[in-house]
C-alpha positions as CSV (number, residue, x, y, z in Angstrom):
1,M,-123.1,154.8,199.4
2,T,-125.1,151.8,200.5
3,T,-123.8,148.2,200.2
4,L,-126.5,147.4,197.6
5,R,-125.6,150.4,195.4
6,K,-121.8,149.6,195.6
7,T,-122.6,146.1,194.5
8,A,-124.7,147.3,191.6
9,L,-122.0,149.8,190.5
10,F,-119.5,147.0,190.6
11,L,-121.5,144.7,188.5
12,M,-122.1,147.6,186.0
13,L,-118.3,148.2,185.9
14,L,-117.7,144.5,185.4
15,V,-120.1,144.2,182.5
16,A,-118.5,147.3,180.8
17,T,-115.0,146.0,181.1
18,V,-115.0,142.2,180.8
19,P,-115.5,140.8,177.2
20,T,-119.0,139.4,176.7
21,L,-119.6,135.7,176.2
22,A,-122.3,134.2,174.0
23,A,-125.1,132.2,175.8
24,E,-125.3,128.5,174.7
25,G,-127.1,128.2,171.5
26,E,-127.5,131.9,170.7
27,H,-126.2,133.8,167.6
28,P,-124.1,135.6,166.8
29,K,-121.2,134.0,168.9
30,L,-118.1,134.1,166.9
31,I,-116.8,137.6,166.6
32,M,-120.0,139.2,167.9
33,T,-122.4,138.5,170.7
34,K,-125.9,139.7,171.3
35,A,-124.8,141.7,174.3
36,G,-122.0,143.3,172.3
37,V,-124.2,144.1,169.3
38,E,-126.8,145.8,171.8
39,K,-124.0,147.9,173.2
40,I,-122.8,148.9,169.7
41,R,-126.3,149.8,168.6
42,A,-126.8,152.0,171.7
43,E,-123.8,154.1,171.1
44,L,-123.9,154.5,167.4
45,G,-122.9,158.1,166.5
46,S,-120.9,158.7,169.6
47,V,-117.7,156.6,168.8
48,P,-115.9,158.5,165.9
49,L,-113.6,155.8,164.8
50,F,-116.2,153.0,164.9
51,D,-118.7,155.2,163.1
52,A,-116.2,156.1,160.4
53,S,-115.3,152.4,159.9
54,L,-119.0,151.6,159.7
55,Q,-119.6,154.4,157.1
56,S,-116.7,153.0,155.0
57,V,-117.8,149.4,155.2
58,R,-121.4,150.3,154.4
59,A,-120.4,152.2,151.2
60,E,-118.2,149.4,150.1
61,V,-121.0,146.8,150.7
62,D,-123.7,148.9,149.2
63,A,-121.6,149.3,146.1
64,E,-121.2,145.5,145.8
65,I,-124.9,144.9,146.3
66,E,-125.7,147.3,143.4
67,L,-123.4,145.3,141.1
68,G,-125.2,142.0,141.8
69,I,-123.9,138.6,142.8
70,D,-121.4,136.7,140.7
71,T,-120.1,133.3,141.7
72,P,-118.2,132.3,138.5
73,V,-116.9,128.8,137.7
74,P,-113.4,128.5,139.1
75,L,-110.7,128.8,136.5
76,D,-107.7,130.9,137.6
77,Y,-104.6,131.1,139.7
78,S,-104.1,134.0,142.2
79,G,-104.8,137.5,140.6
80,G,-107.1,135.9,137.9
81,Y,-110.8,137.0,137.7
82,T,-112.5,133.9,139.1
83,H,-110.0,133.8,141.9
84,E,-110.3,137.5,143.0
85,R,-114.1,137.3,142.5
86,H,-114.5,134.5,144.9
87,K,-112.1,136.2,147.3
88,R,-114.1,139.4,147.0
89,N,-117.3,137.6,147.7
90,F,-116.2,136.1,151.1
91,F,-114.9,139.5,152.2
92,I,-118.1,141.2,151.3
93,M,-120.3,138.5,152.8
94,Q,-118.6,138.9,156.2
95,K,-119.0,142.6,156.0
96,A,-122.6,142.4,154.9
97,G,-123.3,140.1,157.9
98,V,-122.0,142.5,160.6
99,L,-123.9,145.4,158.9
100,Y,-127.0,143.3,159.3
101,Q,-126.3,142.8,163.0
102,I,-125.6,146.5,163.7
103,L,-128.1,148.3,161.4
104,E,-130.9,145.6,161.4
105,D,-131.4,146.1,157.8
106,D,-132.7,143.0,156.0
107,K,-131.1,143.8,152.7
108,Y,-127.7,142.8,154.1
109,A,-129.1,139.4,155.4
110,N,-130.8,138.8,152.0
111,Y,-127.6,139.5,150.2
112,V,-125.6,137.0,152.4
113,R,-128.4,134.4,152.1
114,D,-128.7,134.7,148.3
115,M,-125.1,134.4,147.7
116,L,-124.7,131.4,150.0
117,F,-127.4,129.6,148.1
118,Q,-125.7,130.4,144.8
119,Y,-122.7,128.7,146.4
120,E,-124.8,125.9,147.6
121,A,-126.1,125.2,144.1
122,M,-122.5,125.3,142.6
123,Y,-120.7,123.3,145.2
124,K,-122.8,120.2,145.2
125,D,-121.3,119.3,141.8
126,L,-118.1,121.2,141.8
127,P,-115.0,119.2,140.8
128,L,-111.4,119.9,142.0
129,H,-110.1,123.1,140.7
130,P,-108.6,122.8,137.2
131,K,-105.2,124.2,138.1
132,T,-103.0,121.3,139.3
133,R,-100.0,123.1,140.8
134,S,-101.1,122.7,144.5
135,Y,-100.2,119.8,146.8
136,A,-103.7,120.2,148.0
137,R,-106.3,121.4,145.5
138,G,-109.2,123.3,146.5
139,K,-112.6,123.5,144.6
140,L,-113.4,127.3,144.7
141,F,-109.7,128.1,144.5
142,W,-106.6,126.4,143.1
143,Q,-105.4,125.5,146.6
144,C,-107.1,124.4,149.8
145,L,-105.5,127.3,151.5
146,N,-107.8,129.7,149.8
147,D,-110.8,127.5,150.3
148,A,-110.0,127.7,154.0
149,N,-109.8,131.5,153.7
150,W,-113.3,131.5,152.3
151,L,-114.8,129.3,155.0
152,V,-113.1,131.3,157.8
153,Y,-114.9,134.5,156.4
154,V,-118.1,132.8,155.4
155,S,-118.5,131.2,158.7
156,Q,-118.7,134.7,160.3
157,A,-121.3,135.7,157.8
158,Y,-123.4,132.6,158.5
159,D,-123.2,133.3,162.2
160,T,-124.5,136.8,161.8
161,I,-127.6,135.7,159.7
162,Y,-128.2,132.3,161.4
163,D,-131.5,133.3,163.2
164,Y,-132.6,135.1,160.0
165,L,-132.6,132.0,158.0
166,S,-135.3,129.3,158.4
167,A,-134.5,126.0,159.9
168,E,-135.0,124.4,156.5
169,E,-132.7,126.9,154.8
170,R,-130.0,126.3,157.4
171,A,-130.3,122.4,157.0
172,T,-129.9,122.8,153.3
173,L,-126.8,125.0,153.6
174,E,-125.2,122.8,156.2
175,K,-125.8,119.5,154.3
176,N,-124.9,120.7,150.8
177,L,-122.4,123.4,151.4
178,F,-120.7,123.8,154.8
179,R,-120.2,120.2,155.9
180,P,-119.0,119.0,152.4
181,F,-116.8,122.0,152.3
182,A,-115.2,121.3,155.8
183,D,-114.7,117.7,154.8
184,H,-112.9,118.5,151.8
185,I,-110.3,120.8,153.3
186,S,-109.8,118.3,156.2
187,I,-110.8,114.6,155.6
188,D,-110.1,114.7,151.7
189,S,-106.9,116.8,152.1
190,P,-105.0,115.5,155.2
191,Q,-101.7,116.6,153.7
192,F,-103.1,120.2,154.0
193,F,-105.0,119.9,157.2
194,N,-102.7,117.7,159.5
195,R,-99.6,119.9,159.4
196,V,-97.9,122.4,161.7
197,H,-97.9,125.2,159.2
198,N,-99.8,128.5,158.5
199,H,-101.8,126.6,155.8
200,S,-103.2,124.2,158.3
201,T,-103.8,127.0,160.8
202,W,-106.3,128.5,158.3
203,G,-107.8,124.9,157.6
204,N,-108.1,124.3,161.3
205,A,-109.8,127.7,162.0
206,A,-112.2,127.2,159.0
207,V,-113.4,123.8,160.1
208,G,-113.7,124.8,163.8
209,M,-115.5,128.0,163.1
210,I,-118.1,126.5,160.9
211,G,-118.4,123.8,163.5
212,L,-119.0,126.3,166.3
213,V,-121.8,128.1,164.2
214,M,-123.4,124.6,163.4
215,D,-123.0,123.4,166.9
216,D,-121.2,120.4,165.4
217,D,-118.7,119.4,168.0
218,E,-117.1,116.7,165.8
219,L,-115.9,119.4,163.5
220,V,-114.7,121.6,166.4
221,Q,-112.8,118.6,167.9
222,R,-111.3,117.8,164.4
223,A,-110.2,121.4,164.2
224,L,-108.5,121.4,167.6
225,H,-106.7,118.2,167.5
226,G,-106.4,117.2,163.8
227,I,-107.5,114.0,162.0
228,P,-106.3,110.8,163.8
229,F,-103.4,109.3,161.8
230,D,-105.1,105.8,161.7
231,E,-108.2,107.4,160.0
232,I,-106.2,108.8,157.1
233,D,-106.2,107.0,153.8
234,T,-102.8,105.2,153.1
235,A,-102.5,106.8,149.6
236,A,-102.9,110.4,151.2
237,K,-100.1,109.6,153.6
238,D,-97.7,109.3,150.7
239,N,-98.8,112.6,149.2
240,D,-95.9,114.8,148.3
241,G,-97.2,117.5,150.6
242,G,-96.2,115.5,153.4
243,F,-97.1,115.6,157.0
244,I,-95.3,118.0,159.4
245,Y,-96.5,117.2,163.0
246,D,-95.3,118.9,166.1
247,K,-92.5,117.1,168.2
248,D,-95.2,115.1,170.1
249,G,-96.9,113.9,166.9
250,R,-99.9,116.1,167.2
251,A,-101.9,118.1,164.6
252,G,-104.7,120.6,164.6
253,F,-105.1,124.1,166.0
254,L,-103.7,123.4,169.4
255,A,-100.5,121.9,168.0
256,N,-100.3,124.9,165.7
257,L,-100.7,127.1,168.7
258,D,-98.0,125.3,170.7
259,E,-95.2,124.4,168.1
260,P,-94.4,127.3,165.7
261,F,-94.5,130.0,168.6
262,S,-91.7,130.6,171.0
263,P,-92.4,131.8,174.5
264,D,-91.7,135.3,173.4
265,G,-94.4,135.2,170.7
266,Y,-92.1,134.8,167.7
267,Y,-93.5,132.7,164.9
268,T,-90.9,130.5,163.2
269,E,-91.8,131.2,159.7
270,G,-91.1,135.0,160.1
271,P,-93.1,138.1,160.5
272,Y,-94.7,138.0,156.9
273,Y,-96.3,134.7,157.7
274,Q,-96.9,135.5,161.2
275,R,-99.0,138.4,160.0
276,Y,-100.8,136.1,157.7
277,A,-101.5,133.4,160.4
278,M,-102.5,135.8,163.0
279,Y,-106.0,136.3,161.5
280,P,-107.1,132.7,161.8
281,F,-105.3,132.2,165.1
282,L,-107.1,135.2,166.8
283,I,-110.4,135.0,164.9
284,F,-111.0,131.3,165.8
285,A,-109.6,132.0,169.3
286,Q,-112.2,134.8,169.7
287,G,-115.0,132.4,168.6
288,L,-113.7,129.7,171.0
289,H,-113.6,132.2,173.9
290,N,-117.2,133.2,173.2
291,A,-118.8,129.7,172.6
292,K,-116.4,127.5,174.6
293,P,-115.0,129.7,177.4
294,E,-114.0,126.6,179.3
295,L,-111.2,126.1,176.9
296,K,-109.5,129.3,178.2
297,I,-107.8,129.6,174.8
298,F,-106.3,132.9,175.3
299,E,-104.5,131.4,178.4
300,N,-103.1,128.6,176.3
301,N,-99.3,128.2,176.1
302,G,-98.5,131.1,178.4
303,E,-101.0,133.5,176.7
304,V,-98.8,133.2,173.5
305,L,-101.3,134.7,171.2
306,L,-101.3,137.9,173.0
307,K,-97.5,137.8,173.2
308,A,-97.4,137.1,169.4
309,V,-99.3,140.3,168.8
310,D,-96.7,142.4,170.7
311,A,-93.7,140.4,169.0
312,L,-95.2,141.1,165.6
313,L,-95.6,144.7,166.1
314,N,-91.9,144.9,167.3
315,L,-90.8,143.1,164.1
316,S,-91.4,146.3,162.1
317,D,-89.4,149.3,161.0
318,A,-90.1,152.9,161.8
319,D,-92.9,153.0,159.2
320,G,-94.6,149.9,160.6
321,E,-93.5,147.7,157.7
322,F,-92.5,144.1,158.7
323,F,-88.9,142.9,158.3
324,P,-88.8,140.5,155.3
325,L,-87.2,137.6,157.1
326,N,-87.5,134.3,155.3
327,D,-90.2,134.4,152.7
328,G,-91.6,137.9,153.1
329,Q,-92.9,140.5,150.7
330,K,-91.5,144.0,151.3
331,G,-94.1,146.7,152.1
332,M,-96.4,144.5,154.2
333,S,-97.2,146.5,157.3
334,W,-99.4,146.7,160.3
335,H,-102.0,148.5,158.1
336,A,-102.9,145.1,156.7
337,G,-106.5,143.9,157.7
338,S,-105.1,141.0,159.6
339,I,-103.1,143.3,161.9
340,V,-106.3,145.4,162.4
341,T,-107.9,142.2,163.7
342,A,-104.9,141.3,165.7
343,V,-104.7,144.7,167.4
344,D,-108.4,144.9,168.2
345,I,-108.6,141.4,169.6
346,A,-105.5,141.6,171.6
347,Y,-106.6,144.9,173.2
348,H,-110.2,143.4,173.9
349,M,-109.0,140.1,175.3
350,G,-105.5,141.0,176.6
351,G,-106.1,143.3,179.5
352,E,-106.7,146.5,177.4
353,D,-103.0,147.4,176.7
354,P,-103.3,151.2,176.0
355,R,-100.3,151.1,173.7
356,L,-102.3,149.2,171.1
357,L,-104.6,152.0,170.8
358,S,-101.9,154.1,169.1
359,I,-101.6,151.4,166.5
360,A,-105.3,151.4,165.9
361,E,-105.3,155.1,165.5
362,A,-102.5,154.8,162.9
363,Q,-104.5,152.1,161.1
364,G,-107.5,154.4,161.0
365,Q,-110.1,151.7,161.2
366,V,-111.4,149.1,163.6
367,L,-113.4,145.9,163.2
368,L,-117.1,146.1,163.3
369,D,-117.6,143.7,166.1
370,D,-117.2,143.6,169.9
371,A,-113.4,143.9,169.9
372,G,-113.4,146.8,167.4
373,F,-115.9,148.7,169.3
374,A,-114.0,148.2,172.6
375,V,-110.8,149.8,170.8
376,A,-112.7,152.6,169.3
377,A,-114.5,153.5,172.7
378,A,-111.2,153.5,174.4
379,I,-109.7,155.8,171.9
380,R,-112.6,158.2,172.2
381,D,-112.2,158.2,176.0
382,G,-108.6,159.3,175.7
383,K,-106.9,156.1,176.9
384,T,-104.3,156.1,174.1
385,Q,-100.5,155.5,174.9
386,P,-97.6,155.4,172.3
387,F,-96.4,152.0,171.2
388,A,-92.6,152.9,171.7
389,K,-90.5,150.2,170.1
390,A,-87.3,149.4,171.9
391,S,-84.5,146.8,171.4
392,V,-85.7,143.2,171.8
393,N,-84.3,139.7,171.5
394,L,-87.0,137.2,170.5
395,S,-86.4,133.5,171.0
396,D,-87.4,130.9,168.4
397,G,-88.8,127.5,168.9
398,P,-91.5,126.1,171.2
399,D,-89.2,126.2,174.3
400,G,-87.3,129.3,173.2
401,T,-83.9,127.4,172.7
402,Q,-83.9,127.3,168.8
403,G,-82.0,130.6,168.1
404,G,-83.9,133.7,167.6
405,V,-84.1,137.2,166.1
406,A,-82.5,140.3,167.8
407,I,-83.5,143.9,166.9
408,L,-81.2,146.6,168.2
409,R,-82.5,150.2,168.2
410,Y,-82.9,153.2,170.2
411,G,-86.2,155.0,170.8
412,D,-86.0,157.2,167.7
413,E,-85.3,154.2,165.5
414,D,-82.6,156.2,163.7
415,L,-80.6,153.0,163.2
416,T,-82.2,149.6,163.5
417,L,-80.4,146.2,163.4
418,V,-82.3,143.0,162.4
419,Y,-80.0,140.1,163.3
420,K,-81.3,136.6,162.4
421,Y,-79.8,133.5,164.2
422,A,-83.2,131.6,164.2
423,A,-84.3,128.1,163.3
424,Q,-85.1,127.1,159.6
425,G,-88.6,128.5,159.7
426,L,-90.4,125.5,158.2
427,S,-91.0,125.5,154.5
428,H,-90.8,129.3,154.2
429,G,-87.4,129.4,155.7
430,H,-84.2,130.7,154.1
431,Y,-80.6,129.4,154.4
432,D,-79.1,132.5,156.0
433,K,-77.8,131.9,159.5
434,L,-76.2,134.9,161.2
435,S,-77.5,137.3,158.6
436,Y,-78.7,140.8,159.2
437,S,-80.3,143.8,157.6
438,L,-80.0,147.4,158.6
439,Y,-82.5,150.4,158.6
440,E,-82.3,154.0,159.2
441,K,-85.6,155.8,160.0
442,G,-87.5,153.0,158.2
443,D,-85.3,153.1,155.1
444,E,-83.2,150.1,154.0
445,V,-79.5,150.7,154.3
446,L,-78.5,147.0,153.8
447,Q,-81.4,144.9,152.7
448,D,-82.8,141.3,153.0
449,Y,-84.1,140.4,149.6
450,G,-87.4,138.9,150.8
451,L,-89.2,136.5,148.6
452,A,-89.3,136.0,144.8
453,R,-92.9,136.3,144.1
454,F,-95.4,138.8,142.8
455,V,-98.3,138.1,145.1
456,N,-101.6,138.0,143.4
457,I,-100.2,139.3,140.0
458,E,-101.3,136.8,137.4
459,Q,-98.9,137.7,134.8
460,K,-96.0,136.7,137.1
461,G,-96.5,132.9,137.5
462,G,-100.1,133.2,138.4
463,G,-99.2,135.3,141.4
464,N,-97.4,132.2,143.1
465,Y,-93.8,131.6,144.2
466,L,-91.4,131.8,141.2
467,K,-88.7,129.3,140.6
468,E,-86.2,132.1,141.5
469,N,-87.5,131.9,145.0
470,K,-85.5,128.5,145.4
471,T,-82.7,129.3,143.1
472,W,-82.0,132.8,144.5
473,A,-84.1,134.2,147.4
474,K,-83.7,131.3,149.6
475,Q,-80.0,130.8,148.9
476,T,-77.3,132.0,151.3
477,I,-75.7,134.4,148.7
478,A,-78.8,136.4,148.7
479,H,-78.3,137.5,152.3
480,N,-75.8,139.7,154.2
481,T,-74.0,136.6,155.8
482,I,-71.0,134.5,155.0
483,I,-70.8,131.9,152.3
484,Q,-68.2,129.1,152.2
485,N,-67.0,127.6,149.0
486,E,-70.0,129.0,147.0
487,T,-72.3,126.6,148.8
488,S,-75.4,127.6,150.8
489,H,-75.8,126.8,154.5
490,F,-76.7,123.2,154.9
491,K,-76.2,122.7,151.2
492,G,-79.6,124.5,150.8
493,K,-81.3,121.4,151.8
494,Y,-84.5,121.6,153.9
495,E,-84.2,118.2,155.7
496,I,-80.7,119.3,157.0
497,G,-81.6,122.9,157.8
498,S,-84.7,121.9,159.8
499,R,-82.5,119.9,162.2
500,H,-80.2,122.8,163.2
501,H,-80.4,126.3,164.6
502,S,-77.9,128.9,165.7
503,E,-77.1,129.5,169.2
504,L,-77.2,132.8,171.1
505,Y,-74.0,133.7,172.7
506,F,-75.3,136.7,174.6
507,Y,-77.5,139.8,174.2
508,D,-77.2,143.0,176.0
509,D,-79.1,146.2,175.4
510,T,-78.6,147.9,178.7
511,N,-75.6,149.8,177.7
512,S,-76.3,153.3,176.4
513,E,-73.2,153.4,174.3
514,A,-73.1,149.9,172.9
515,Q,-76.1,147.4,172.4
516,V,-74.6,144.1,171.5
517,V,-75.9,140.7,170.3
518,S,-73.6,137.6,169.5
519,A,-74.4,134.2,168.2
520,T,-72.8,131.2,166.9
521,E,-73.4,128.6,164.1
522,S,-71.6,125.3,163.9
523,N,-73.7,123.2,161.6
524,A,-74.1,125.3,158.4
525,Y,-70.7,124.0,157.2
526,P,-69.4,120.8,158.9
527,G,-66.0,121.5,160.4
528,T,-66.5,125.2,160.5
529,E,-67.8,127.4,163.4
530,L,-69.0,130.8,162.8
531,Q,-69.4,133.4,165.5
532,R,-70.8,136.8,164.6
533,T,-71.0,139.7,167.1
534,M,-72.9,142.9,166.2
535,A,-72.7,146.1,168.2
536,M,-74.6,149.3,167.7
537,I,-72.4,151.9,169.0
538,K,-73.0,155.6,170.1
539,N,-69.7,157.5,170.0
540,R,-69.7,161.2,171.0
541,N,-67.3,161.9,168.0
542,F,-69.7,160.5,165.5
543,S,-72.7,162.3,164.3
544,K,-74.8,159.1,164.2
545,R,-74.7,155.6,165.7
546,F,-72.8,153.1,163.7
547,L,-72.7,149.3,163.5
548,L,-69.6,147.2,164.3
549,D,-69.6,143.7,162.9
550,I,-67.0,141.0,164.0
551,L,-67.4,137.7,162.2
552,K,-64.9,135.1,163.4
553,V,-64.4,131.9,161.5
554,R,-62.9,128.8,162.8
555,S,-62.4,126.0,160.4
556,D,-60.6,122.6,160.0
557,T,-59.9,123.3,156.4
558,K,-58.9,126.0,154.0
559,N,-61.9,127.6,152.2
560,Q,-63.1,130.6,150.2
561,Y,-65.4,132.9,152.1
562,D,-67.7,135.4,150.5
563,L,-69.3,138.2,152.5
564,P,-71.8,140.2,150.6
565,F,-73.3,143.7,151.5
566,Y,-76.6,144.4,149.7
567,F,-76.5,148.2,149.9
568,M,-79.4,150.3,148.9
569,G,-78.3,153.4,147.0
570,Q,-75.7,154.8,144.6
571,V,-72.0,154.1,144.8
572,L,-70.1,157.4,145.7
573,Q,-66.5,156.5,146.3
574,V,-64.1,153.7,147.1
575,N,-60.4,153.7,148.0
576,F,-59.2,150.9,145.8
577,D,-58.6,150.2,142.1
578,Y,-61.0,148.1,140.2
579,D,-61.7,146.9,136.7
580,T,-65.1,146.9,135.0
581,P,-65.7,144.2,132.4
582,S,-67.0,145.0,128.9
583,T,-69.3,142.0,129.0
584,L,-71.2,140.9,132.0
585,S,-70.9,137.3,133.2
586,A,-72.3,135.4,136.1
587,L,-70.3,135.1,139.3
588,G,-71.0,131.2,139.5
589,K,-73.2,128.4,138.2
590,K,-75.3,127.4,141.1
591,N,-76.5,128.1,144.7
592,G,-77.7,131.6,143.7
593,Y,-74.3,132.6,142.2
594,Q,-75.8,132.0,138.7
595,H,-78.0,135.1,139.4
596,L,-75.2,137.6,140.1
597,Y,-73.6,139.6,137.4
598,V,-70.0,140.7,138.1
599,E,-69.8,144.4,137.4
600,G,-66.5,145.2,138.8
601,Q,-63.4,143.5,140.5
602,G,-60.5,144.9,142.4
603,S,-58.1,144.2,145.4
604,P,-57.5,146.2,148.6
605,G,-55.1,149.1,148.3
606,A,-54.6,149.5,152.1
607,D,-55.4,147.6,155.4
608,N,-58.8,149.2,155.3
609,T,-61.2,148.9,152.4
610,K,-63.7,151.8,152.3
611,F,-66.9,151.8,150.2
612,S,-69.3,154.7,150.3
613,W,-72.8,155.1,148.9
614,M,-75.8,157.4,149.1
615,G,-79.4,156.3,149.6
616,H,-82.6,158.1,150.6
617,G,-80.7,161.4,150.8
618,K,-78.2,159.9,153.3
619,F,-74.7,158.8,153.2
620,Y,-73.1,155.5,154.3
621,T,-69.6,154.2,154.5
622,L,-68.5,150.5,154.9
623,T,-65.0,150.3,156.4
624,A,-63.6,146.8,156.4
625,V,-60.3,145.3,157.7
626,T,-58.9,143.5,154.5
627,E,-56.0,141.5,153.6
628,D,-53.8,142.0,150.4
629,S,-55.0,138.8,148.8
630,D,-58.7,139.6,149.3
631,E,-60.9,140.2,146.2
632,L,-63.4,143.0,146.1
633,L,-66.4,142.5,144.0
634,F,-69.3,144.7,142.6
635,T,-72.2,142.4,141.8
636,R,-75.7,142.9,140.6
637,I,-78.7,140.6,140.7
638,G,-80.2,139.6,137.3
639,A,-78.0,137.0,135.6
640,N,-79.9,134.0,134.1
641,D,-83.2,135.7,134.7
642,P,-84.7,135.9,131.2
643,E,-88.2,136.7,132.5
644,F,-87.0,139.6,134.7
645,N,-88.4,138.0,137.8
646,L,-85.5,139.3,140.0
647,R,-84.9,143.0,141.1
648,R,-81.6,144.4,139.8
649,D,-80.2,145.2,143.1
650,A,-76.5,145.6,143.8
651,A,-74.0,144.3,146.3
652,F,-70.4,144.9,147.4
653,M,-68.7,141.7,148.3
654,L,-65.4,140.8,150.1
655,R,-63.9,137.5,149.0
656,R,-61.2,135.7,150.9
657,K,-59.6,132.6,149.5
658,A,-57.6,129.7,151.0
659,A,-58.4,130.7,154.5
660,G,-59.0,128.6,157.6
661,D,-59.4,130.5,160.8
662,T,-60.0,134.0,159.8
663,I,-61.9,137.2,161.0
664,F,-64.0,139.7,159.2
665,A,-64.2,143.2,160.9
666,T,-66.4,145.9,159.5
667,V,-68.2,149.1,160.4
668,V,-71.3,150.4,158.6
669,E,-71.2,154.1,159.4
670,P,-74.2,156.3,158.5
671,H,-73.3,160.0,158.2
672,G,-74.7,163.2,156.7
673,S,-77.4,164.0,154.3
674,Y,-78.1,165.5,150.9
675,S,-81.2,167.7,149.9
676,P,-82.0,167.8,146.2
677,V,-83.8,171.1,146.9
678,S,-80.9,173.0,148.4
679,E,-78.4,170.8,146.6
680,L,-76.3,170.8,149.8
681,A,-74.3,167.8,150.9
682,L,-73.6,167.7,154.7
683,D,-71.1,165.4,156.3
684,S,-70.7,163.3,153.2
685,N,-67.4,161.6,154.2
686,S,-66.6,159.0,156.7
687,N,-65.3,159.8,160.2
688,I,-63.2,156.7,160.4
689,A,-59.5,157.1,160.0
690,A,-58.6,153.4,160.7
691,L,-60.2,150.2,161.7
692,N,-57.9,147.6,163.2
693,V,-58.2,144.1,164.8
694,V,-55.7,144.8,167.6
695,H,-56.0,141.5,169.3
696,D,-57.3,138.1,168.2
697,D,-56.8,134.7,169.8
698,E,-58.9,131.9,171.1
699,N,-60.2,133.8,174.1
700,Y,-60.3,137.4,173.0
701,T,-60.9,139.6,170.0
702,A,-60.3,143.3,170.1
703,V,-61.1,145.9,167.5
704,A,-60.0,149.5,167.6
705,I,-61.8,152.4,165.8
706,E,-59.8,155.5,165.2
707,D,-61.6,158.7,164.1
708,L,-60.3,161.6,162.1
709,E,-59.4,163.6,165.1
710,G,-57.1,160.7,166.3
711,H,-59.3,159.5,169.1
712,T,-59.6,155.8,169.5
713,S,-62.4,153.5,170.7
714,V,-61.9,149.8,171.5
715,F,-64.4,147.0,171.5
716,I,-63.3,143.7,173.2
717,L,-65.1,140.5,172.9
718,A,-64.6,137.4,175.1
719,N,-64.9,134.6,172.7
720,T,-65.4,131.6,175.0
721,D,-67.1,132.9,178.2
722,A,-70.3,134.8,178.0
723,S,-71.0,134.9,181.8
724,V,-72.0,138.5,182.9
725,T,-70.1,137.9,186.2
726,T,-66.7,136.5,184.8
727,K,-63.9,139.1,185.3
728,H,-61.4,139.7,182.4
729,Q,-58.2,141.4,181.9
730,L,-56.3,141.9,178.7
731,K,-53.2,144.0,177.7
732,I,-53.3,145.6,174.3
733,D,-50.4,147.8,173.0
734,G,-49.3,148.4,176.6
735,R,-52.7,149.2,177.9
736,K,-54.5,147.1,180.4
737,Y,-58.2,146.6,180.1
738,H,-60.3,145.3,183.0
739,W,-64.1,144.3,182.8
740,A,-66.7,141.9,183.8
741,G,-69.0,140.2,181.3
742,P,-68.7,139.0,177.7
743,Y,-67.6,142.3,176.1
744,H,-66.0,145.7,177.0
745,Y,-66.4,148.9,175.1
746,S,-64.4,152.1,175.8
747,G,-65.2,155.2,174.1
748,P,-62.9,157.7,172.6
749,D,-59.6,158.2,174.5
């Protein structure tokens, strides 16, 4: 092959594999480029997933065009007609715009243009939204957040029909609609715009994207860096919404890119809001890459946006549903449109990771733009590899030192532990240090409650957060962690919780028999230090892996400790006597206790308390080391909830009174199954004969697990030295144990 031909071939390959950029001044340039559109048009009909996505979107938009355009006067909260209509409008405008670019059919451009001019006629005289609940009211919607959603999508629509419009039409829209809209959610609402929070990310992206389309660099710079503090009205500075800058006093998109993410890509608010924020993060980044490549936005902060997509996908169960840490609605999954966007852009901009293609296949759709086409073409060409999830420890905080979230699991995800030892998580954080939830094959075994909100269901508080989110869901008692003296961690106060985080003691997922994570918390209760170590153990004498939990408490005072287990299923059997009241009453008066009914109360009948339940056709047994003076409580959520805003979920609770230094050792043991078809129960009983704390002092804690065949396994924790090289020895019941590192596990003898 000649040198000239080699050079030509190289250039062809380069064009095929490197994401295209928009030439200066040309449109579209946000999520589509002229070169990208030409490539899409050239291959229509030969890329199955893209073609199917196009057909689906076209049918959806055509149906909306047939209905006609409706831009009603704003009246409602989330879930109401006017809210949902304006929300539907911005989705459809964006989709109609990309259809115009791909199909070159003027009816789609006309539809976008006509709707934009209806909004232009309305917006000039539109007052603030009549609903006054928000700290930053919008005009089309009850909060600026939703106005920002509108502008993020409509910016894309405007970009796609920019050249279709006349110069006069563009000038009118920009003067009367887009510039005033951008000013309202930024200059007029600094308490919304100048924060480090997912709300502000949407606002920054909205202002920046419309600025890119309009070639208005002042708007772009405002989006990237926030509003200078000395330019903000004094009255606005005192707004109840407050300002939450990053640690260096910055605001804007770049601050939001740096501060909430850890180096591992974990977003401090939790996966539910990470999912929500990834759309503006990535869609604006795509626009910046195309229009301002010199910013190298995807290289920012160690390529954190690309890492964030990988982290978020790992923060899901076997069914792809995100773990409901902090405020999080259960059932949200990687099938959400924002994750379609995240996967497509991450593949297109992040080196074409073939594992992402398997997620895109599961989603069954792609974006109708350059990124979505790249994904669909790669799937067509057979480049897909599975996205295999393994154990992972995700740090929290911008420098990765503010705690984190550990996920222990094996390749089949038959048992998955989610252990939270993270920072507060901004305003969406819950007061639940060292809490955990447990899953088997995507089913909840021990649950995290999530949020108290019926999102976009108008009948329930206008679709917004309910008061029970503060009185219950955020409180410590709502989680599987320890509560001291019926008081939430940090007294349930945001300003205190925001100053502290738990500390990782060690994490090890390299042992095929025992994956372990351990963390400490010394600020939740002054004078009390908590250390919780969780080990997922594979034992040849047990049919399934089980979870060992060692919670060590050191305290200067005597206290009451409650340790709840929010089990999912039906109680089967216990090994203790208990009483059930004829009339239900609340467990306490505040800090979430007012929402728990006491359904039963007993005391241990042996050194081990056993509690068995069945859920999702599988059996589980909790075995706990208990003391004679412990109380055992059956509780259920629902007290002092006259509007039935809370789920009536149950919990089993260990209560220990007048204790200083103490230890809770428990095992959650999955076993067996039940088929309602064959009506056959298999392996329905626990395999644990005894669970004992066989050694406990300042330096070491050891727990022995004896199975029904008389074989014993031992787990030993070095309480004060997490070095992997330190050598230890300990004599227990006449037997010497030697090991190196923070823990030792020996299987059945």
